[in-house]
C-alpha positions in Angstrom: -6.7 13.2 6.5 -3.1 12.1 4.5 -0.1 12.9 6.5 2.8 14.1 4.2 5.8 16.4 4.1 5.2 19.1 1.2 8.6 20.3 -0.6 8.2 23.0 -3.2 10.0 23.3 -6.3 11.2 26.3 -8.4 10.8 26.0 -12.4 9.6 23.2 -13.9 7.7 20.7 -12.5 8.4 18.5 -9.3 9.0 15.7 -11.5 11.5 17.4 -13.7 13.6 17.8 -10.5 13.0 13.8 -9.0 16.7 13.2 -9.6 17.4 16.1 -6.9 15.0 14.3 -4.4 15.8 10.3 -4.7 19.2 9.1 -5.9 19.3 7.6 -9.8 20.8 4.4 -8.8 18.5 3.7 -6.0 15.3 4.2 -8.0 17.5 1.9 -10.4 18.0 -0.4 -7.8 14.3 -0.2 -6.7 13.3 -0.4 -9.7 14.9 -3.8 -10.4 14.1 -5.6 -7.3 10.4 -4.6 -7.6 10.0 -6.2 -11.6 11.6 -9.1 -9.9 9.3 -9.5 -6.5 5.9 -8.9 -8.8 6.8 -11.8 -10.6 7.5 -13.9 -8.1 5.8 -16.9 -7.2 6.8 -17.6 -3.8 5.3 -15.5 -0.6 8.5 -16.0 1.2 11.4 -15.2 -1.7 9.1 -11.9 -2.6 8.8 -10.8 1.4 12.7 -11.3 1.5 13.7 -9.5 -1.8 11.3 -6.4 -0.2 12.6 -6.7 3.4 16.6 -7.0 2.5 17.1 -4.7 -0.5 14.1 -2.1 -0.4 14.5 -2.1 3.9 10.2 -2.1 3.7 8.7 -3.1 6.8 6.6 -6.9 6.1 5.1 -9.0 8.9 5.1 -12.5 9.4 2.1 -14.8 6.5 1.8 -11.0 4.5 0.9 -12.0 1.3 1.6 -9.5 -1.9 0.1 -11.0 -4.9 1.3 -11.3 -8.6 1.7 -7.6 -9.9 1.9 -5.4 -6.7 3.6 -2.2 -7.1 5.3 -1.1 -3.9 6.6 2.6 -4.1 9.8 2.5 -6.5 11.5 5.4 -5.3 10.8 5.5 -1.5 9.5 1.9 -0.5 11.2 1.9 3.0 8.4 4.5 4.0 6.0 1.1 3.4 5.2 -0.9 6.2 2.1 -4.1 6.5 1.3 -5.7 9.3 1.2 -9.8 9.8 -0.8 -12.3 8.0 -2.4 -9.2 5.2 -3.1 -9.7 2.0 -2.4 -7.4 -1.0 -4.3 -7.9 -4.1 -3.4 -8.7 -7.6 -1.9 -4.8 -9.4 -2.1 -3.1 -6.1 0.3 0.4 -6.4 1.1 1.2 -2.7 2.6 5.1 -3.2 4.7 6.9 -0.6 5.3 9.6 -3.0 3.8 12.3 -4.8 5.1 14.6 -7.5 3.2 17.5 -8.8 3.4 21.0 -10.4 4.6 23.0 -8.1 5.6 20.3 -5.4 6.3 16.6 -4.3 4.8 14.8 -1.4 6.4 11.9 0.5 4.3 9.6 3.5 4.8 6.6 5.0 2.3 3.8 4.3 1.0 1.7 7.3 -1.1 -1.1 6.9 -2.0 -3.3 9.9 -2.3 -6.5 10.4 -4.6 -9.0 9.1 -5.6 -6.7 6.9 -7.4 -7.8 3.1 -6.7 -5.6 -0.3 -8.5 -6.0 -2.8 -7.0 -6.0 -6.2 -6.3 -3.2 -8.5 -6.3 -0.3 -5.5 -4.1 2.4 -5.4 -2.9 3.6 -2.0 -1.9 7.3 -1.6 1.4 8.9 0.3 0.2 9.6 4.4 -2.6 6.4 4.8 -3.2 4.7 7.6 -5.0 0.9 7.1 -6.0 -0.4 10.7 -5.9 -3.6 11.7 -8.7 -6.0 10.2 -9.3 -3.7 7.9 -11.1 -4.6 4.3 -10.4 -2.3 1.3 -12.6 -3.7 -2.1 -11.5 -3.9 -5.4 -9.9 -1.3 -7.7 -10.8 1.3 -4.5 -8.4 4.6 -4.5 -7.2 5.0 -0.9 -7.1 9.0 -0.4 -7.4 8.4 3.5 -7.2 6.4 6.2 -8.9 3.4 7.1 -10.4 2.5 10.3 -9.9 -1.0 12.2 -12.2 -3.3 11.4 -14.0 -1.1 8.8 -14.7 -1.9 5.2 -13.6 0.5 2.9 -14.3 0.8 -0.5 -15.0 3.0 -4.1 -13.8 5.8 -6.0 -14.1 8.5 -3.9 -13.1 5.6 -1.0 -15.7 6.0 1.5 -16.8 4.0 4.6 -19.1 1.0 4.4 -19.1 -0.8 7.0 -17.8 0.1 10.3 -15.9 -2.4 12.5 -19.4 -2.5 14.7 -21.0 -3.6 11.6 -18.9 -6.0 10.5 -18.8 -7.6 13.8 -22.3 -7.8 13.7 -22.5 -9.2 10.1 -19.5 -11.8 10.9 -22.2 -13.3 14.1 -24.8 -13.4 11.3 -22.5 -15.2 8.8 -23.7 -18.2 8.9 -20.8 -20.1 6.0 -21.4 -23.9 4.2 -17.9 -24.8 4.5 -16.7 -27.5 1.3 -13.9 -29.2 2.8 
């Protein structure tokens, strides 16, 4: 279940009322910082930009790949743990504007999480520590710690227990 706050609007659709819900100048600042961050090649610089100017919580050694798109209106509602990878062109939303309402929700991504490229994470979602989200997944519900999820609609592919068993059976051949 997604945890979102719902706000009713009257008259035109909620996006028409966007600057009644968030400052135009905040959106402009966030948009500019995010566009710079999306193409910044160093993780330290990108994380510094997002922590300093957007008030995002980003843990140590976390990597947001090229073109990752954090929420442009409420980035401060996104927190990401330590040593996590967010894959290329992933979108992380903390808001959604609908016809008769808009919704806001915190996005909490744990530590040691791997999110594949081109995924979309909706508002109000929690992704537990050690979880894996496969590429091109629409994350519309929570992902339990240690599990693997994927698809559209997203489903749990392997539970944490199944992932642990798979890891024990894995016999990698290292080439270094």
